[in-house]
C-alpha positions in Angstrom: 5.9 -46.5 143.1 6.8 -48.6 140.0 7.3 -51.7 142.2 3.6 -51.5 143.3 2.3 -50.8 139.8 2.2 -54.4 138.7 0.3 -55.5 141.8 -2.2 -52.6 141.4 -2.7 -53.5 137.8 -3.2 -57.1 138.6 -5.7 -56.3 141.3 -7.7 -53.9 139.1 -7.7 -56.4 136.3 -9.0 -59.2 138.6 -11.7 -57.0 140.1 -12.9 -55.9 136.6 -13.1 -59.6 135.5 -15.5 -60.4 138.4 -17.8 -57.5 137.6 -21.1 -58.3 135.9 -21.7 -57.0 132.4 -24.7 -54.7 131.9 -26.4 -57.2 129.7 -26.3 -59.8 132.5 -28.1 -57.5 135.0 -31.8 -57.8 135.5 -34.0 -55.1 133.9 -34.7 -52.1 136.1 -38.0 -51.8 137.9 -40.4 -49.5 135.9 -41.4 -47.5 139.0 -39.4 -46.2 142.0 -41.6 -47.2 144.9 -39.8 -45.0 147.4 -40.3 -41.9 145.2 -44.0 -42.7 144.6 -44.5 -43.1 148.4 -42.7 -39.8 149.2 -44.7 -38.1 146.4 -48.1 -39.4 147.8 -47.1 -38.3 151.3 -46.2 -34.7 150.1 -48.8 -34.2 147.4 -51.6 -36.7 147.8 -54.1 -35.2 145.4 -51.7 -35.2 142.3 -50.5 -38.3 140.5 -46.7 -38.7 140.5 -44.9 -37.6 137.2 -44.2 -40.2 134.6 -40.6 -41.1 133.6 -39.4 -42.7 130.4 -39.3 -46.1 132.2 -43.1 -45.8 132.7 -43.6 -46.1 129.0 -41.0 -48.8 128.3 -41.4 -52.5 128.7 -38.6 -54.1 130.7 -35.6 -55.4 128.8 -35.8 -59.2 128.2 -33.2 -61.1 130.1 -30.1 -62.4 128.3 -30.9 -66.0 127.3 -28.6 -68.7 128.5 -28.2 -70.1 125.0 -28.1 -68.4 121.6 -31.7 -68.0 120.2 -32.3 -69.3 116.7 -33.8 -65.9 115.6 -32.9 -62.2 115.8 -35.7 -59.9 117.0 -35.6 -56.7 115.0 -37.3 -53.3 115.6 -36.9 -51.0 112.6 -38.3 -47.6 113.1 -38.5 -44.2 111.3 -39.5 -40.9 112.9 -43.0 -41.3 111.4 -43.5 -45.0 111.1 -42.5 -48.5 112.4 -41.4 -50.7 109.5 -40.7 -53.8 111.6 -41.8 -54.3 115.2 -40.4 -57.3 117.2 -40.0 -59.2 113.9 -38.1 -62.4 114.3 -35.6 -62.8 111.4 -32.5 -64.9 110.6 -30.1 -62.0 109.9 -29.9 -58.3 109.0 -27.1 -56.6 107.0 -26.6 -53.0 108.1 -24.8 -50.3 106.1 -22.6 -49.0 108.9 -20.1 -46.2 108.5 -17.4 -48.7 109.1 -18.7 -51.0 106.4 -21.4 -53.6 105.8 -22.2 -55.3 109.1 -24.0 -58.7 109.3 -26.0 -59.3 112.5 -27.0 -62.8 113.5 -28.6 -64.1 116.7 -26.1 -63.9 119.6 -24.2 -60.9 118.1 -22.1 -59.0 120.6 -23.7 -55.8 121.9 -22.8 -52.9 119.5 -23.8 -49.4 118.5 -23.3 -48.5 114.8 -23.9 -45.3 112.9 -25.7 -45.9 109.6 -24.6 -44.4 106.3 -26.6 -44.1 103.1 -27.0 -47.7 101.8 -29.1 -50.9 101.7 -30.4 -52.5 104.9 -31.3 -56.1 104.1 -33.5 -58.2 106.3 -33.2 -62.0 105.7 -36.0 -64.3 106.8 -35.6 -67.8 105.4 -35.4 -67.6 101.7 -37.0 -64.1 101.6 -34.9 -60.9 101.6 -36.5 -57.5 102.1 -34.2 -54.5 101.2 -34.6 -50.9 102.3 -32.5 -47.9 101.3 -31.7 -45.9 104.5 -30.3 -42.4 104.5 -28.7 -42.4 107.9 -29.4 -43.4 111.5 -28.2 -45.8 114.2 -28.3 -49.5 114.9 -28.3 -50.7 118.5 -27.5 -54.4 118.8 -28.3 -55.8 122.2 -26.7 -58.8 123.9 -30.1 -60.6 124.1 -30.4 -61.0 120.3 -32.5 -57.9 119.9 -31.6 -55.2 117.3 -33.1 -51.7 117.3 -32.5 -49.9 114.0 -33.5 -46.2 113.8 -33.3 -44.5 110.4 -33.9 -40.9 109.5 -35.5 -42.0 106.2 -36.0 -45.4 104.6 -37.8 -46.7 101.5 -38.1 -50.2 100.1 -35.5 -50.6 97.2 -38.2 -51.6 94.7 -40.0 -48.3 95.1 -36.9 -46.2 94.1 -37.4 -44.4 90.7 -34.2 -44.9 88.6 -34.8 -41.8 86.5 -35.2 -39.5 89.5 -31.9 -40.9 91.0 -30.0 -40.3 87.7 -31.5 -36.8 87.5 -30.6 -36.0 91.1 -27.0 -37.3 90.6 -26.5 -35.1 87.6 -28.0 -32.1 89.4 -25.7 -32.5 92.5 -22.7 -33.1 90.3 -23.4 -29.8 88.5 -23.8 -28.0 91.8 -20.5 -29.4 93.0 -18.7 -28.1 89.9 -20.2 -24.7 90.2 -20.0 -24.4 94.0 -18.0 -21.3 95.3 -18.2 -21.7 99.1 -17.3 -24.6 101.3 -21.0 -24.9 102.4 -22.2 -25.2 98.9 -19.5 -27.8 98.2 -20.4 -29.8 101.3 -24.1 -29.8 100.5 -23.4 -30.9 96.9 -21.1 -33.6 98.1 -23.7 -35.0 100.5 -26.2 -35.0 97.6 -23.8 -36.9 95.4 -23.0 -39.4 98.1 -26.7 -40.2 98.8 -27.6 -40.4 95.1 -24.6 -42.6 94.4 -25.7 -44.9 97.2 -29.2 -44.9 95.7 -27.8 -45.8 92.3 -25.8 -48.6 93.8 -28.9 -49.9 95.6 -30.8 -50.1 92.4 -28.1 -51.7 90.3 -26.5 -53.9 92.8 
């Protein structure tokens, strides 16, 4: 059994190396023609149901060379801050630390923590404070950033941040249950990050 292990490992390693990556595959068709034909045959007087693919545009192909710009979509539950905006770089406040994303970045999914998201375009930098969310970096130099809440840094009221920080610090000191302590600690973390965004 152990004699064959090295040959099996070598074989599986070789076959994995020849497999295409998902970013190299063409975008899926937006409709399933066989399903639509079967539906029309069974229920000709009702349109076939829509699927998520019906509402999505096909994924652009992975370019053969690294593009000069990164295409960014930055959305909130209630608004779209950036839609297909071509920029030089974004810096994301990931839970693992600050993450700079340039064109040609490796495909990544990152969880966002409270902090500053900065979008760099030439000499201009636009900064947003984000509370949490996710960033999806695709292999074709597209980045989708989804935040629960975001506000441009210049719109943050310093006095409200200081007031909130003091309020949550007092709540933490007087908390008697684990739930109260956790809620107060989250408030302190968010207001500390807001304070750092203003001062830094």
